[in-house]
C-alpha positions in Angstrom: 0.0 -0.2 0.2 3.1 2.6 1.0 4.8 1.3 -2.0 2.1 1.9 -4.1 1.1 5.4 -3.4 5.1 5.9 -3.4 4.8 5.0 -7.1 1.7 6.4 -8.0 2.9 9.5 -6.8 6.2 9.2 -9.1 3.6 8.7 -12.1 2.1 12.2 -11.0 6.0 13.9 -11.4 6.3 13.2 -14.6 5.8 16.6 -15.3 2.5 18.4 -15.2 3.8 21.9 -13.6 5.9 22.6 -10.4 2.6 23.3 -8.2 1.8 19.6 -8.7 5.3 17.4 -9.2 6.9 19.3 -6.4 3.7 18.4 -4.0 3.5 14.9 -5.4 7.5 14.4 -5.2 6.8 15.2 -1.3 4.1 12.8 -1.0 6.2 10.0 -3.1 9.0 10.2 -0.4 7.0 10.7 2.8 5.3 7.2 1.6 8.5 6.0 0.6 9.7 6.6 4.4 6.9 5.1 6.0 7.2 1.9 4.1 10.9 1.7 5.0 10.2 2.8 9.1 7.2 -0.2 8.8 9.9 -2.6 7.4 12.4 -1.5 10.0 10.0 -1.7 12.6 9.2 -5.5 11.3 12.8 -6.4 10.9 13.6 -5.1 14.9 10.9 -7.3 16.0 11.8 -10.5 14.6 15.9 -10.2 15.0 16.4 -9.4 11.3 15.3 -12.7 10.5 12.2 -11.2 7.7 9.6 -13.5 9.0 7.2 -11.0 10.4 7.2 -9.2 7.1 6.7 -12.4 5.3 3.8 -13.0 7.5 2.6 -9.7 6.5 2.6 -10.2 3.1 0.9 -13.4 3.0 -1.7 -11.6 5.7 -2.1 -8.4 2.4 -2.7 -10.9 -0.2 -4.7 -13.7 1.5 -6.4 -12.2 4.4 -10.0 -11.7 3.7 -10.5 -8.2 5.5 -7.2 -6.8 3.4 -8.8 -7.6 0.0 -10.7 -4.5 -0.5 -8.0 -2.3 0.2 -5.9 -4.3 -2.0 -8.2 -4.3 -4.8 -8.6 -0.5 -4.4 -4.7 -0.5 -4.5 -4.5 -2.0 -7.5 -6.5 -0.4 -9.6 -4.8 3.2 -8.6 -1.7 1.6 -9.8 -3.0 1.5 -13.2 -5.0 5.0 -13.2 -3.5 7.2 -16.1 -5.6 10.3 -15.5 -3.0 12.1 -13.1 -5.6 14.5 -11.8 -8.1 11.3 -10.8 -5.1 9.5 -9.2 -3.7 12.7 -7.3 -7.0 13.0 -5.8 -7.9 9.5 -4.9 -4.6 8.6 -3.8 -3.7 11.9 -1.7 -7.0 13.1 -0.6 -9.6 10.2 -0.7 -7.8 7.0 -0.2 -4.5 8.3 2.1 -7.2 10.1 4.2 -9.3 7.2 4.8 -6.2 5.1 5.5 -3.8 7.0 7.3 -5.7 9.1 9.2 
């Protein structure tokens, strides 16, 4: 989810004017940082074995509670209208999941 937000914001920074590209690059870097922090926390908890990260990935891919979020994330990954992606990723999706 966090890496998808990073990728989506990087896609928007291709060049739609500085006001948009600067904001989306900051969003992309923030999402990358969050993903790295969460990975590091998982590695610290299991003493750098990676088991907790593998378990979280399996949960993300198979647990029924996450499939709606996963489907929405995948749909955003193939959205090519930059404005639709910006609104969906940064205003709607991030607001519902992160705050």
